[in-house]
C-alpha positions as CSV (number, residue, x, y, z in Angstrom):
1,M,4.2,112.9,113.5
2,A,5.4,111.7,117.0
3,Y,8.3,109.2,117.5
4,T,7.9,106.5,120.1
5,I,10.5,104.1,122.4
6,I,8.1,101.4,120.1
7,E,9.9,102.7,117.1
8,L,13.3,102.1,118.2
9,L,12.7,99.0,120.3
10,D,11.8,98.1,116.2
11,K,15.7,99.0,115.0
12,L,16.6,97.1,118.3
13,I,14.7,93.9,117.4
14,L,16.3,94.9,113.8
15,I,20.0,94.6,115.3
16,E,19.4,91.5,116.8
17,K,17.5,89.8,113.6
18,N,21.4,91.1,112.2
19,G,22.8,89.5,114.8
20,Y,20.7,86.0,114.0
21,D,21.6,86.0,110.9
22,M,25.5,86.7,111.2
23,F,25.6,83.5,113.8
24,I,23.6,81.3,111.6
25,N,26.3,82.5,108.2
26,I,28.9,81.1,110.9
27,A,27.2,78.2,112.0
28,V,26.4,76.7,108.3
29,N,30.2,77.6,107.3
30,E,31.7,74.5,106.2
31,R,35.6,75.8,106.5
32,L,35.0,76.2,110.1
33,K,35.2,73.2,113.1
34,D,32.0,71.8,114.6
35,K,32.0,73.1,118.1
36,I,32.7,77.0,116.7
37,K,29.5,76.1,113.9
38,M,27.8,74.7,117.7
39,I,28.5,77.9,119.7
40,A,27.6,79.7,116.5
41,R,24.1,78.6,116.9
42,I,23.8,79.2,120.0
43,F,24.9,82.5,120.1
44,A,21.8,82.2,117.2
45,N,19.0,81.0,119.1
46,E,19.9,83.8,121.7
47,E,20.2,86.6,119.7
48,K,16.3,85.2,118.4
49,R,15.5,84.6,122.5
50,H,16.5,88.9,122.8
51,G,14.9,90.1,120.3
52,E,11.3,87.8,120.9
53,M,11.6,89.2,124.7
54,Y,12.1,92.8,122.6
55,K,9.2,92.6,120.2
56,K,7.2,91.4,124.1
57,L,8.4,94.5,124.9
58,K,7.0,95.5,122.7
59,E,3.1,94.5,123.0
60,E,4.0,95.6,126.9
61,I,4.1,99.0,126.5
62,S,2.2,99.8,122.9
63,H,-0.9,101.1,125.5
64,E,1.1,103.1,127.3
65,N,1.0,106.9,128.2
66,N,4.7,108.8,128.2
67,I,6.7,106.9,125.5
68,E,6.8,109.5,122.5
69,I,10.4,110.6,122.1
70,G,11.5,113.8,120.6
71,F,12.3,114.1,116.8
72,E,16.0,115.2,117.6
73,I,16.8,112.6,120.2
74,Y,14.9,109.2,117.5
75,D,17.0,111.1,114.8
76,K,20.4,110.3,117.1
77,A,19.4,106.8,118.0
78,S,18.1,106.0,114.8
79,K,21.6,107.0,113.2
80,L,23.5,105.3,115.6
81,A,22.1,101.8,115.5
82,F,22.0,102.5,111.4
83,Q,25.7,102.6,112.5
84,F,26.0,99.7,114.4
85,L,24.1,98.0,111.7
86,N,26.0,99.0,108.8
87,N,29.6,98.2,110.9
88,D,31.2,95.4,109.2
89,R,32.0,92.5,111.1
90,T,34.8,89.8,110.1
91,A,36.1,87.7,111.9
92,N,38.8,85.0,111.9
93,L,37.6,82.1,113.8
94,E,40.4,79.3,114.5
95,N,39.5,78.1,118.1
96,E,36.5,78.4,120.0
97,K,37.6,81.5,122.4
98,D,37.6,82.9,118.9
99,I,33.9,82.3,118.7
100,L,33.3,83.5,122.6
101,E,35.8,86.1,121.9
102,F,34.0,87.8,118.7
103,S,31.0,87.0,120.7
104,L,31.8,89.3,123.7
105,N,32.5,91.6,121.4
106,F,29.6,92.4,120.1
107,E,27.3,91.9,122.9
108,K,29.5,94.5,124.6
109,E,29.0,96.6,121.4
110,N,25.3,96.7,121.3
111,L,25.4,97.0,124.9
112,A,27.3,99.9,124.6
113,L,24.4,100.8,122.1
114,I,21.9,100.8,124.3
115,L,23.5,103.1,127.1
116,S,24.4,105.5,124.4
117,I,20.2,105.6,123.7
118,Q,18.8,105.6,127.1
119,G,21.9,108.6,127.4
120,L,19.8,110.4,125.3
121,L,16.3,109.6,126.5
122,V,17.9,111.4,130.1
123,R,17.4,115.9,129.9
124,E,16.6,115.6,133.5
125,Q,16.2,113.6,136.2
126,R,12.6,112.9,135.9
127,D,13.2,111.5,132.8
128,A,14.3,108.3,134.2
129,N,11.1,107.8,135.6
130,T,9.8,107.4,132.0
131,E,8.5,103.9,131.1
132,K,10.8,104.2,127.7
133,Y,13.9,104.5,130.3
134,R,12.5,101.6,132.2
135,V,12.2,99.7,128.8
136,L,15.5,100.1,127.6
137,D,16.9,99.3,131.4
138,K,15.2,95.8,131.5
139,I,17.2,95.4,127.6
140,I,20.8,96.6,129.1
141,S,19.7,94.1,132.3
142,E,19.4,91.6,129.7
143,E,22.8,92.7,127.5
144,Q,24.6,92.7,130.9
145,K,23.6,88.9,131.7
146,H,24.9,87.7,128.8
147,I,28.0,89.5,128.7
148,R,28.9,88.0,132.7
149,N,27.4,84.5,131.0
150,I,29.8,84.5,127.6
151,E,32.8,86.0,129.7
152,D,32.5,83.1,132.7
153,F,32.4,80.6,130.1
154,L,35.9,82.7,128.5
155,Y,37.8,83.9,131.1
């Protein structure tokens, strides 16, 4: 059985769903200030939007050729995604800056994961011209915009 970029997108969609759940759990925490909960809802919606974007990318490339991924690459990428999913993220959220910094760190870790996965796909220069590489490039671009937006607001 050959793996494809679609299976990796499924893992990234799961990460976005877990991010959504994480921020929703913050948003419903009665002990937190209303502003922190409002910001958490905004980030939850952003994670949801990313998940929907990834699903759309899946649909767009489902008919494409050259989206297969070797077992070794898929295995390494899956392990990275599993580690990311199982990373215990707890935050001490006293104020709005705390949740912004928490979100920024989460997004930077997510971006690092996607960059690592993209790096696994490149064995030779021509690999950078494949559909699977371009799909991850779109995701990286979106994550970078999200990080810049948080940084602009934070700093």
